[in-house]
N, C-alpha and C positions, 0 to 999 in steps of 0.2 A: 466519407464520414461527415455527418452534419453535426458540427460542434456549436452548441449554443453558448456555453459559458465555461470559463476556466477559473478555478478558485485555488489560491495558494494560502497555506496557513503555516506559520512558524511558531516555535515555542522554545524558550530557553529557561530552564530552571536553575536558579542561582542559590536558592536556599530551600531547605526542606526541614520542617519541624524545628525551625530556629537554628539549624546547622548549615554551614556553607557547603555548597556542592562545587567541588573542584576536580576536574574542570566542569563548567556548567553543562548540564545535560541538554543537548540541542537536538531538535528534530523538526522535520518539515513534512507537510502533506500537500500534494497537488491533486486536484480532482477535476475531471472533465464531465460536463453534462452533454450527452450526445443523444441524438434521435435513435430510437430502436427501430430498425428497418423491418422487424418481424412482430411488432406490437399488434396484438389482436388476431394473429393468424399463426397456425402451426406450420412448421416446415422441418423436413428432415435435414436439409443442407444448411448448416450454420457457418459455412466457410466465410461469408461476408463479415460476421462478427469476429471470427478467428483472426482475419486479416486486420480488422480494426484494433484488436488487442495488441497485435505486434506494433502498430503505429503508436498506440497509446503508451506502451511500455517505454518507448523512446521519448515521446513528448512529455509524459508525466514525470519520468525519471529525470529528464533534463530540467524541468521546472522546479522540482523539489530540490535537486542538487544545487541549482542556482540560488534558491532561497537560503541555502546553508553556506553560500559563498564558495561552493566547490570543494569544501573540506572533505577529508577522508571519511568514508561511511563505514560503520560497523554493523548496521542492521537495516532490514527492509520488511515491507509488507504490502499487500494489495487487497482491494475489496471492491465490490460492486453492489449497488442498490438499484434494482429494476423497478420501473414504474408498474402500476397495477395492470396494465394491458400486456405485460410481458411474463416471462417465466424464469425460474432459476437457471435453467439450462442456457439462457441467453447470457447470464453472468458467467457461467462456467466457460462458455465459448470465448468470451472476452479475456478471462483471466488465465486459463490453464494452458492451452496448446502453445501460444506464442508470445505472451506478454513478458515472460521472465527473461528470455535471452537478450532482448534489446535493453531491458532495465539493467541487467548485469553489465552489459557493455558500457552503458552510460556511467556507472559507478566504479568501473574497473574490476569487475569480477564478483564472485559469490558462489560458494559451493553448496550451500544449504538450500532446501526448497524455500520458496518465497511463501510465508504464511498468508493465508487468504480467508476471506469471509464473503458470503453471498446472502442477499436478502431481497425480499419484495416489499415495497412500501410506497407511501405517497409523499408528496412534497413536504419537506420539513422534518422527515424522519431522521433519526440519528444513524449514521453509518460508522461502525467500529472497524478500524483498519488494524489488524493484528501485526505485531512486530516481533522479529526474532533475529538472532545474529546471522549475518550473511554467510559465514563460513562453517558454523557448527551449531546445529539446532539445539543441542543440549546446554547451551550457555544460558543459565537461568536469569542472570542479571539483565539480559536483553529481552526477556518475555515482557511484552508491554502492548499498548495499543494507543492509537490516536483516534479521536472522535471528530466527526464533522457533521454539521447540520446546515443544509442549504435551504433557505426558506421557500424558494420557488421550484425546488427540484427534488426528486424526479417527477415530472408531470407524467400522466398515465402512459404516454408513448415515448418515454425517455429512459435513459439509464445514467446513473452517476457512477463513474469509475474513478478509483483513487489509488494512489501510490504514496506510501509513507517511507521516509528514510530517517535513520537515527545516527548521530555521530558517536554516541556513547549509550550505555545501558541506562536503566532506571537510576534516579538519584539515590545515592546511599544504599545500594543493594546489599542484603545480608541474609539471604535464604540458602546459601551454600550452593553446592553443585560445581560443575565444570566452570572454571574461570577463563577469561580471555587468554591469559598467558599459558594455559594448558592445552589450547587448541592444537591438534595435529593437522587438521585440514584435509585428511585423506578421503573421507567418505561423506562429508556434509553433515555428519552427526556429532562428531567429537573433535 
């Protein structure tokens, strides 16, 4: 894997609409800018990207967790922005077959699917990384996203791959639904 750049972003919300957020809502995102080995050419075998996804799950998970000081994680997400000489399937190969298992290992587990998004774009495009609870997909307080814009990425032959982690849900959630204390953790949904 040819890694050009690693970017880490942290956020801590302490107040929302003039009200204190206790505990503060903390989250972090780690993104890698990598060369796309299949830029400009079609191939049936995307196993090289699949293997890169596995390595990126560990690398980006470790970086994002370190940015949060190794604190317990309640939610996660992943996303990829493919440069213009690539295709969405390149993002899918990075994100879906193998990225999740090493990410879960880094944060100490997770039963829910890791929410994801994929897009094609040019340098400076915004990449939205969806977030959801790591053990129960129906916990609405954790439906969120982090955004990142890297001014010089992705170049046409590159891909930006990102992982986001959250220590808590949104600040001051109040739209109802399953709450964290109601999670049974049996199926990744509830």
